[in-house]
N, C-alpha and C positions, 0 to 999 in steps of 0.2 A: 759067732756075730759080732758085733761092734758096739760097746757098752757106751752109756753117754761121754764118757772122759774120753776115749779113744776117738769116736766120733767128732769132739769138739777138737782133737789135735791134729787130724786129718782135713777138716774143713777149712781152716784157716790158711795154712801155708805163708808163703810169703807173697801171697795175691793181696794187693792191697787194696782193691774191692771189697773181696771175701773181707779182709781182717778190719775194715771199716764196719761194715754190717754186721761182723761178730759185734763189736763193740757196742752197736747201737743195740742190739737183739739184748747184749747183756745188761745192759744202761736200761731196756724196758724191762728187762726181769726184777732187777732191781728196785726198780719204782713199783712194779707190781706188787712184789714183798712189803715194800711199804705201806702201800694202799692197804693190804690186808691187815698187817699189826696196827696200824690208827684204825680201821674198821674193828678190830677185836677189843682195842682199849675202848673207841667209842660205847661199844657194846658193854664193857664192862662201867662206864661210868652210867651209861644210862638205866641200867640194873640197881645201881648203888641210889640213884637220883628215886628212884621209882619204888623201891620194895626198903630201902634204909631211910632216906628223908621223907617221904611218902608225897613227892613232887610228882610234877607231871613233867612230860618231855615234847619239846617243841622240833626240833632239829635233828635228832639223833636217830631214827629209825631211817628218815630219808636220805641221810648222809650215808650212812652204812650201804644201803641198797645201791646207791651209786659209788660208793668206794669198791664194792665186791662185783658190781657188774664192770667198772672200769678197768678193776685189778684183771680181769678175765679178759677182758681186748686187749689192753697193754702188755701182758702176759704170753699175748698169742705167738710173737717172733721167738721169745726166748725158748718155749716148749718146743716150737720147729727148730731152732738151731739144735736142741740137744737132743733131738730125734725122741722126746718126749710123751709123745702120743700114743695110745695104742697102735701097734703094727701089727699088719697080716703079712708075713712075710713065705708063707707057701709056694704062690705062684715065681717070684724073684728067685727064691732058692733053687726051684726046677729048673729055672732057664739058663742056658749059659751067658756068660758076660755081656756077650755083643746084645742078645737079647733083652736082657736084662738092662744096660745102658738104654737101649731103645722105650723100655716101659716107662722107666724113671723119667726120660726126658717126655714121654707123653703123659704121664700122670704129673708131673712140675707144669708144663705147658698147659696143661686143665686147669690147676688149680691156682694159676697164676689168673689165669680167665676167668675163673669164678670170684676169686678173691677181687679182682679187677671191679665187678660190676659191684658188690659187695661195697667196695671203697667209694664208687661213683654216687650211690644210691646213699650211703653213711655220709658222704659230706654235702650230698644234697639236702639230707634231714637236717645235718646240724648249721647249714648255711641258712635254712628256710627259718630254723628257732632262732638263732642272730638275727635275721633282716627282720621278724615279725616280735620281735624280744618278748618273746615267750617265757611265763612264769609258771611255776608248780601252782596247782589250785590248792596248795596246803598253806598253813599259817605262816611257815618259814617262806616261801613264795620265791624257792631259788631262781635265778635266770637258767633254762634248762641248755641253753649252749652249752653252758660250763661241762655238764656232765655227757653231754652229746658229743664234746669234742673227742671221747673216747673213741666213737665211731671210725671215724677219719684217722686218727693217729694209729689206734690198733691194726686198722685193716690196711695202712699203707705201709706199717712196720714190716707186719707181715706179709704182704705182697712182695716187699724190698729183700725178707729174708727168703722167701721161696727164689726169687730171681736169683739171690747169691746162691743158694742150691744148685738151679738149676745152670748156672755160669759155673759151679764148681764141679757138676759131673760133664758139664761139655769139654771143660780143660784138662779132666784128668785130675784134678786137685781133690777131688772126694770121687768115693766107689757110689757106684748106686745102691740106693739104700742102705747105703753103708756098711755093706756084704762085701767081703773078700772073693777071691778067684775060687771055685774047688778045688 
């Protein structure tokens, strides 16, 4: 079974589209990691203000929530690129390569369709918040289109990575499910 480092090397190859999508997914992973680091820093600052300075916090809790949700959504394509999510490969392992390839094409196509629906509704929700000028009902009153932007960006990048995975399988640049021939 291929690990993350070997899967990354076989995915990209010399195919310009796969290389560009891999670079975007990697950038999204770095942005996601940065959001987590910022959220941890804000949490530490919030703890210091509350328990050492005995002060109140206004924006910290809300910001940490938005950052963690945004990091999760923006990090989706990077996790997909590295095949970092939980895999159950019992069925693909039992199949010959031709059937394994067909199963990979089917699952990637279905995944693209599902993420496409989520992208559509995520964009619609973000645009609705933008158009209506929604703000949170907190003291901070953040304009909600800013955190909601993570929905279309995250799902859009994930869909792009899934399309790149499908192209990789169809062109032979990538093995189905990252598994070598038996």
